[in-house]
N, C-alpha and C positions, 0 to 999 in steps of 0.2 A: 304201676300199670300192670294189668294181668295179661298173660300170654296164653295162647291156645293152639292146638293142632286140630285139623278136621280130617275125618276119614269118610270116604264116600263108597257106598256099596250098592250094587244093582241086583235085585232079586226078580226071578221070572217064574218061580213056583212057590206055592204056599209054604210057610215055614216059621222059624223063630229067629229073633235077634235079641241078644242081651245088650242092654244099654251100657251100663257101667261107664257113663260119661256125664258131662254137664248137660248140654242141650242135645236133643235128638229131633230131627225133622224127617217126616215121611212125605214123599211126593209121588203121587200116582202119575207116572210117566208113560203109562200104557193106555189102552182103550177099555180095558176090563175094570169094573169096580173092584176095590180091595177093602176088606174089613180088618181093622186092627183091634185085637183083644175083644172080639165079639161085640164091640160097642161103637167104634168110630169107623164110619164108612166114607171112603174117599172115592169120588168119581174121577174120571179122566181130568188131568191137569189141576186137581185140587191137592192141597198140602196142609199139614198140621205140624206144629212144633211144640214139644214139651220143653220149656225153658227152665234153666236153673240159675241161681246166683253164683258168683265166683266162689269156688271152693266146694260147692255142693256137687254131689254125684247121684245121678238117677240110677237106681239098681233094678229097675223094672225089666222083666223078660217080656218082650212083645211078641205075640203070635199074630201073623197076618195070613189072611186067606183070600184067594181070588175066587170070584164067581166061577162056576163050572161050565162056562159057555166057551167052547173051543173056537168060535168064530171071532173072538176078540184077542187082543194082545195083552199078555200079563207083563207088567213092568213097574216095579216099585223101587224108587231111589231112596236110600236112607243116608242121611248125613249126621254124623256124630261129632260133637264138639268136645274136645278134651282139654281142660284147663291144665296148664303147666305150673307146678309149684316152683318158686324160686328159693 
């Protein structure tokens, strides 16, 4: 049986996150649309997961950008799943 740890981070300004993990999930927890790597657009309450098999590591650097409308709330929750080797 495989074991794993999860790390949760909240971002409120555009930036980068290095995955270096198994699964990584992006959840738009704000009201402002957010775009990931200039290709994946998440509206409020939408999410997307890049999943890996046990032992695989996603090495992608993800850039996320919020739309430039100050009347909305920027909030992106990122959950990273790290597999633990025995």
